[in-house]
Backbone as JSON Lines, residues from 0, in Angstrom:
{"i":0,"aa":"Q","n":[47.94,-70.36,6.52],"ca":[47.18,-69.56,7.67],"c":[45.87,-68.63,7.6]}
{"i":1,"aa":"L","n":[44.66,-69.32,7.97],"ca":[43.56,-68.61,7.94],"c":[43.56,-67.0,8.75]}
{"i":2,"aa":"M","n":[43.02,-65.69,9.22],"ca":[43.74,-65.19,10.34],"c":[42.07,-64.93,10.75]}
{"i":3,"aa":"Q","n":[41.31,-65.41,11.48],"ca":[40.03,-64.94,12.02],"c":[40.16,-63.1,12.71]}
{"i":4,"aa":"Q","n":[38.39,-62.68,11.96],"ca":[38.53,-61.68,12.32],"c":[37.43,-61.01,13.52]}
{"i":5,"aa":"M","n":[38.14,-60.29,14.62],"ca":[37.52,-59.7,15.43],"c":[35.83,-59.21,14.98]}
{"i":6,"aa":"P","n":[35.63,-59.65,15.91],"ca":[34.02,-58.9,15.52],"c":[33.84,-57.36,15.94]}
{"i":7,"aa":"K","n":[33.16,-57.33,14.9],"ca":[33.22,-55.72,14.96],"c":[32.87,-54.86,15.9]}
{"i":8,"aa":"T","n":[31.87,-55.34,17.29],"ca":[31.51,-54.88,18.36],"c":[32.71,-55.1,19.55]}
{"i":9,"aa":"C","n":[33.88,-56.24,19.15],"ca":[34.86,-56.11,20.16],"c":[35.78,-54.47,20.19]}
{"i":10,"aa":"G","n":[36.06,-54.38,21.71],"ca":[36.86,-52.96,21.81],"c":[38.14,-53.64,22.08]}
{"i":11,"aa":"E","n":[38.64,-55.13,22.7],"ca":[40.03,-55.43,21.89],"c":[39.52,-57.29,21.88]}
{"i":12,"aa":"C","n":[40.28,-58.28,21.56],"ca":[40.02,-59.64,21.76],"c":[40.79,-60.29,21.92]}
{"i":13,"aa":"E","n":[40.87,-61.35,22.05],"ca":[42.0,-62.1,22.3],"c":[41.79,-64.21,21.71]}
{"i":14,"aa":"N","n":[43.26,-64.32,21.39],"ca":[42.58,-65.87,19.67],"c":[41.38,-65.22,19.2]}
{"i":15,"aa":"G","n":[41.95,-64.21,18.76],"ca":[41.37,-63.97,16.96],"c":[39.63,-63.52,16.98]}
{"i":16,"aa":"N","n":[38.89,-64.19,17.72],"ca":[37.74,-63.56,17.93],"c":[37.11,-64.03,18.99]}
{"i":17,"aa":"E","n":[37.68,-63.87,20.36],"ca":[36.8,-64.06,21.73],"c":[36.98,-62.28,22.42]}
{"i":18,"aa":"C","n":[35.81,-61.22,21.99],"ca":[36.04,-60.26,22.8],"c":[36.58,-60.34,24.48]}
{"i":19,"aa":"I","n":[37.01,-59.45,24.43],"ca":[37.72,-59.17,26.48],"c":[37.08,-57.98,27.14]}
{"i":20,"aa":"N","n":[37.38,-57.29,25.36],"ca":[36.06,-56.06,26.68],"c":[35.19,-55.22,25.14]}
{"i":21,"aa":"C","n":[34.22,-54.9,25.01],"ca":[33.55,-54.41,24.38],"c":[33.45,-52.67,23.94]}
{"i":22,"aa":"K","n":[33.42,-52.5,22.63],"ca":[32.71,-50.79,22.04],"c":[31.77,-50.31,23.37]}
{"i":23,"aa":"S","n":[31.39,-49.01,23.35],"ca":[30.78,-48.49,23.97],"c":[28.8,-49.15,23.62]}
{"i":24,"aa":"D","n":[28.03,-48.8,24.28],"ca":[26.71,-49.52,24.0],"c":[26.66,-51.08,24.2]}
{"i":25,"aa":"Y","n":[27.99,-51.88,24.37],"ca":[27.56,-53.42,23.87],"c":[28.26,-53.49,25.13]}
{"i":26,"aa":"G","n":[27.35,-54.95,25.62],"ca":[28.05,-55.72,27.31],"c":[28.7,-57.17,26.89]}
{"i":27,"aa":"L","n":[29.46,-57.8,27.41],"ca":[30.55,-58.59,27.54],"c":[29.79,-59.73,28.08]}
{"i":28,"aa":"Y","n":[30.02,-60.84,27.69],"ca":[28.64,-62.26,27.71],"c":[29.2,-62.63,27.06]}
{"i":29,"aa":"Q","n":[30.0,-63.64,27.46],"ca":[30.58,-65.29,27.35],"c":[31.06,-65.07,26.96]}
{"i":30,"aa":"K","n":[32.49,-63.99,26.24],"ca":[33.42,-63.25,25.54],"c":[32.71,-62.84,24.27]}
{"i":31,"aa":"S","n":[31.38,-62.45,24.4],"ca":[30.74,-61.33,23.29],"c":[30.65,-60.3,23.55]}
{"i":32,"aa":"C","n":[30.15,-59.64,22.46],"ca":[29.29,-58.41,22.8],"c":[28.6,-57.97,22.18]}
{"i":33,"aa":"L","n":[26.93,-58.4,23.12],"ca":[25.85,-58.08,22.9],"c":[25.51,-56.71,23.02]}
{"i":34,"aa":"K","n":[24.91,-56.02,21.87],"ca":[24.05,-54.78,22.16],"c":[22.69,-55.29,23.5]}
{"i":35,"aa":"E","n":[22.01,-56.03,23.68],"ca":[21.42,-55.94,24.55],"c":[21.86,-57.69,25.92]}
{"i":36,"aa":"C","n":[22.11,-56.78,26.98],"ca":[22.37,-58.53,27.57],"c":[21.0,-59.44,27.67]}
{"i":37,"aa":"P","n":[21.11,-61.13,28.21],"ca":[20.7,-61.96,28.36],"c":[19.42,-60.68,29.35]}
{"i":38,"aa":"K","n":[18.53,-61.73,29.42],"ca":[17.64,-61.91,31.01],"c":[17.79,-62.35,31.87]}
{"i":39,"aa":"G","n":[17.38,-61.51,32.52],"ca":[18.15,-61.82,34.23],"c":[19.49,-61.13,34.17]}
{"i":40,"aa":"Y","n":[20.07,-60.26,32.84],"ca":[21.69,-59.95,32.88],"c":[21.64,-58.37,33.01]}
{"i":41,"aa":"E","n":[22.29,-57.47,34.1],"ca":[22.34,-55.94,33.37],"c":[23.67,-55.68,32.65]}
{"i":42,"aa":"N","n":[23.69,-54.54,32.06],"ca":[24.71,-54.09,31.29],"c":[25.44,-53.59,32.7]}
{"i":43,"aa":"E","n":[26.72,-53.87,33.08],"ca":[27.5,-52.64,34.52],"c":[28.98,-52.31,34.04]}
{"i":44,"aa":"N","n":[29.27,-50.84,33.16],"ca":[30.31,-50.9,32.69],"c":[30.54,-51.51,31.47]}
{"i":45,"aa":"G","n":[29.78,-52.3,31.2],"ca":[29.87,-52.66,29.22],"c":[30.08,-54.35,29.05]}
{"i":46,"aa":"I","n":[29.96,-54.75,31.13],"ca":[30.14,-56.23,31.13],"c":[28.4,-56.35,31.6]}
{"i":47,"aa":"C","n":[28.48,-57.75,30.42],"ca":[26.82,-57.93,31.3],"c":[26.78,-59.21,32.59]}
{"i":48,"aa":"V","n":[26.2,-58.24,34.09],"ca":[26.32,-58.85,35.36],"c":[25.39,-59.66,35.55]}
{"i":49,"aa":"D","n":[25.27,-60.81,36.43],"ca":[24.14,-61.43,36.86],"c":[23.6,-60.32,37.9]}
{"i":50,"aa":"C","n":[21.76,-60.26,37.75],"ca":[21.28,-58.91,38.36],"c":[20.77,-59.77,39.95]}
{"i":51,"aa":"E","n":[21.3,-61.38,40.16],"ca":[21.13,-61.47,41.82],"c":[22.36,-61.18,42.67]}
{"i":52,"aa":"D","n":[23.56,-61.82,41.94],"ca":[24.76,-61.78,42.32],"c":[25.16,-60.08,42.41]}
{"i":53,"aa":"Y","n":[24.66,-59.39,41.54],"ca":[25.38,-58.44,41.58],"c":[24.28,-57.37,42.5]}
{"i":54,"aa":"K","n":[23.41,-57.45,42.53],"ca":[22.17,-56.66,43.7],"c":[21.88,-55.74,42.48]}
{"i":55,"aa":"C","n":[21.63,-55.5,41.33],"ca":[21.68,-54.45,40.43],"c":[20.19,-53.92,41.26]}
{"i":56,"aa":"K","n":[20.24,-52.34,41.04],"ca":[19.43,-51.51,41.19],"c":[18.36,-51.38,41.29]}
{"i":57,"aa":"R","n":[18.39,-51.92,39.97],"ca":[16.59,-51.93,38.52],"c":[16.31,-53.35,38.45]}
{"i":58,"aa":"C","n":[17.0,-54.16,39.23],"ca":[16.49,-55.55,39.65],"c":[16.06,-55.87,41.23]}
{"i":59,"aa":"S","n":[16.51,-55.6,41.7],"ca":[16.47,-55.67,43.49],"c":[15.94,-54.64,44.12]}
{"i":60,"aa":"T","n":[15.01,-54.01,44.48],"ca":[14.37,-53.83,44.71],"c":[14.81,-53.09,46.38]}
{"i":61,"aa":"E","n":[15.59,-54.53,47.24],"ca":[16.29,-54.44,48.57],"c":[17.4,-54.06,49.15]}
{"i":62,"aa":"S","n":[18.2,-53.8,47.45],"ca":[19.57,-52.59,47.43],"c":[18.75,-50.94,47.36]}
{"i":63,"aa":"N","n":[17.39,-50.69,47.13],"ca":[16.88,-49.57,47.45],"c":[16.7,-49.17,49.0]}
{"i":64,"aa":"T","n":[16.29,-50.0,49.5],"ca":[15.15,-49.7,50.64],"c":[16.79,-50.37,52.1]}
{"i":65,"aa":"K","n":[16.67,-49.22,53.14],"ca":[18.07,-48.98,54.18],"c":[16.87,-49.97,55.65]}
{"i":66,"aa":"Q","n":[17.63,-50.35,55.65],"ca":[17.07,-51.43,57.25],"c":[18.05,-50.49,58.8]}
{"i":67,"aa":"P","n":[17.08,-49.91,58.83],"ca":[17.26,-49.22,60.12],"c":[17.99,-49.83,61.76]}
């Protein structure tokens, strides 16, 4: 029985090689840990989140302005 090796960028994993969290400086995206999140995503606390859904400050100027 072959044991799958956990990717070195994973903090913890399940099913052998699916990351559930990442080492520092990496973002979790589709069960993998990436040094840089894909375009349109931002690393928020170690997870790559969609900018439009999350309304990240760096991607959306709307979140920086307050309505009267």
